[in-house]
Every structure is written in structure tokens, then in C-alpha cells.
N, C-alpha and C positions, 0 to 999 in steps of 0.2 A: 301877464308876464310872471307874476308871483305864483299863480296856479301852475303854470308850466314848469317853473323852477322847482316846485314841490314834487314834480313827477307824477301828476295825476294821469291815470291811464284813460284810454278812450271810453271804456265802459262806464266810467264815473260821470261822464258828461251827458248821459241819457238815461237817468234813473237806473243805473247799472245794478245788477243783482249778482252778488258773489256766488261762487260755485256751490258752497254748502247750502245756501238758501235756495238756489236753483234746484239742487237735487231734492231738497225737502219738498218744495212746491210740486215737483213732478211726481214724486213717489207717495205723497201723503194721501190717505183715504179717510174720509169721515171728519168729524169735529175734532179740532186740535186747538183749543183756546189758548193755552199758555205759549206754544210755539208761535202762533200768529200774533199774540201780544208782543212777544220779543222781537219778531221780524218788523212789526209796525214801529216799535220804539227805535229800533236800530236804523230803520230807514230815515226817520226824521232826524235823529242825532247826526247821522252821516250825510244827510241830504243838504249839502251846502247851498244849493239853489234856493230851497225853501228858507233856510236860515238867513241867507243874504237878504232875501226879500223882507223877512220879518225884522231883521236888524234895521233896515231902511224904514219900515213902518213905525217902529217904536223909538227911533233915534231921537226925535224931538217931542216925545210924549212924556210929560213929567208926572201926570196924575195916574194912579193905579186904575181908576175907573176908565180912563181913556184907553189904557193898554188893554184892559179886559174887553172893551167894546170892539176894538179893532181886531184883536186876536180871535174873538168869537166870530166875527164876520168872516175872517179868513178860514176858520175851522168849518163853518157852515158850508162855505163854497167848496172847500177841499173834500169834505165828507160826502156832499151831495153827488158830485160827479164821479167820485171813486166808486160809490155804491151803485149809482145808476149805470155807469159805463160798464162795469163788470156784469151786473145782473141782467142787463138788457143787451149785452154784447155790442155796445156802441164804441167804435174805435176810430182812430185817426193815425196819420203818420207820426211816429214817435219823435222824429227829428223836428217836425214843424211845431208840434206841441211844446217840445223843450225849447225851441227858439222863442216861442211866445213867453215861456217862463223866464228865459233870459231877458226878454224885453221888459218884463214886469220889474226886474231889478233896475234896469235903465230908467224906467218910468219913476220909480220911487226915489232914486238918487236925484233925478232931475227935479222932481216935485219938492224934495227937501231943500234944494238949492234955490227954490223960488222961480224956477225957469218958466213956468206957465204964465205967471203974472208979468214977469219982466219981458218975455218975448212975445207972448200971444195976448196978453192983457186980460186973461181970465183964469179962474182956478177951478179945475174939475172937482166933482164931488169925491173927496178922498175915501169916504166910507164905501161908496158904491164901487170905486176902483179896486179897493182891497178885496171886496167880496167877489167881483168879477174875475180878478186875477187868481183868487183862491179856487174858482171853478176850473181854471186851466191847470193849476197845480195838481188838483185831484185827478183831472182827466188824464194828465200825463202818466200818473202812476197806474190808473185803470188800464190804459193802453198797454203798459208794460206787463201787468199781471195777466192780461188776456193772452199773451204770447205763450203762457205755460199750460193753457187748457186745464185749469184746475177742475177736479171732479165736482160735479153738482151736489153730491152728498155732503151736507154740512156746510155748503158754500156761504149761506147767509150768516150763520153763526161765526164762521171763520173770518168773514169780511168785517163783521161787527168787532170781533176781537182785534183784528188788524187795525181798524179805525181807532179803537180805544188805545192801542199801543202807540199809534202815531201821536195821539193827543198827549199821552204820558211823556213820550220823547220830546214833544214840542214844549211842554211845561218845563221839563228838566233843562232843556237848552235855553229857554227864555229866562229862567231864574238866573242862570249863569250870566247871560247877556245883560240882564237888568242890574245885576250886582256890579258888573264891570262898568256899565254906563253910569250908575249912581255914584260910584267912586270917582269916575272921570269927570262928571259934571261939577264936582266940588273944586276942580282946578281950573285956572284960567285957560289952560291949553285946550279945553273942550271946545269953546267957541272959536278959538284961534285956529284949530285944525278941523273943525266941523266941515268946512268947505272942501278941504282936501280929502277928508274921509268919504264924503258923498261923491266926490269926483272919482275916487278909486272904486266906489260901489258901481257907478255907471260904467267904468272901464271894465270891470269884471263882467257886467251884463253884456257889454258889447262883444267881449271875447267869447262868451257862451253862445250868443246869437250867431256869431261868425262860425264857430265850431259846428253848431247844429246845422246851419245852412250848407256848410261844406259837406257834411255827412249826407244831407238830403240829396244834393246835386250829384254827389259821387255815386250814390246808390241807384240813381235813376238809370 
């Protein structure tokens, strides 16, 4: 409901690409390191689905070492499928991939609430789950990039630059999130509202999944 109230357009719900970026991707020829760095960073900073998942991942991580481990696992997954998908022309329906990305947000909120232990009596491997969902996050973007038929000349260099940009954007966003969380954790309201926060995280994931599945069945 909050996302709808903010007036997000339909393109934002499926790794949307703005017109200026779209025109650049279609017209660009050869190696363009700086523009691809910028596009990658912008994608991550504006990629609310990635950020919501990462917020869920680090929400209860208090040690810097743990944050680095989980973010690295997500990065490995994200980068692997992005490069592999584009270079080897492996694609899937964008709506279905983005629905899985929405489900990853539901999963993380549910995990943070202790749902697996309470309801199912077991705890999935959280590190493996983060890396697996990272694979889907990267594959979603790879599928979108393939729609533009980017020229093969300089493709590897441009994809590496894009990946580096994504990580720079991710680091920038995480620094801000960690600062906010660190400040909030010093107040009693953090634990008091942590359940509500993760419930809202799950609600956002449910809405994203519903939106993507609606798009999928509408497009059939």
C-alpha cells in the first residue's frame, strides 16, 4: 500500500529501465566504462527490491564481519548470473524472475521473525539462502539487459564495469542503511518495532509477487 501511495509506475516493478538509459544501451557501440559504471550504480541505488532484501539480510546482523560475509555471498550470486546470463544468452520470463525476487523479500522477513523454527521446527541455512536468492536477483537483471540486444563489441568490459557500478551503488546504499540501523538499535524502539518492520517487509514482498504474477498472466 505504501509503494502504491508513492505512485510507483509499472516499469519500476520489473527492473525498469528509464528512457535515457534505454536509449544509451540501444545506441552505444564499443567499450564505455564510465557510463556503465554509472548505470550499474544507479540501478542498485534505485533497485528497491534488491535493497529491501538486503535490509532484511542485515537487519539483525550486529557484527561488521557478519555483514561482510552475507553481502559478499549476495554479491557473488548476483554477479555470477548477471555475467553468465548475458554472455551465454540464458534468459527467462522477467515477470517470473521478479516474482521470485519478491518472494526472497518475503522469505527474509519471515526468517527474521523466526517463522521457520516456530512453524516448521527447523532453520534453513541462511548463508546458502542469501547466495541462492542472489543468483535470482542477478538473473533478473540479466534477463532485462538481454532485451536491448547490446552489441557484442566491448560487451565483457561493459558488463564488468556495470557489475562494479552495481557493487559501488550497493556499498553506498548499505552504508546509509547501516548508519540508520546503528542509530535505531541504540533505542528501545528497535526491538519493540522489529516485528512490525519485518512484517511490513513481508507485506512489500507479497505485493511485489502479486504484481509480477498479475503481469505474467496478463501477458499470456
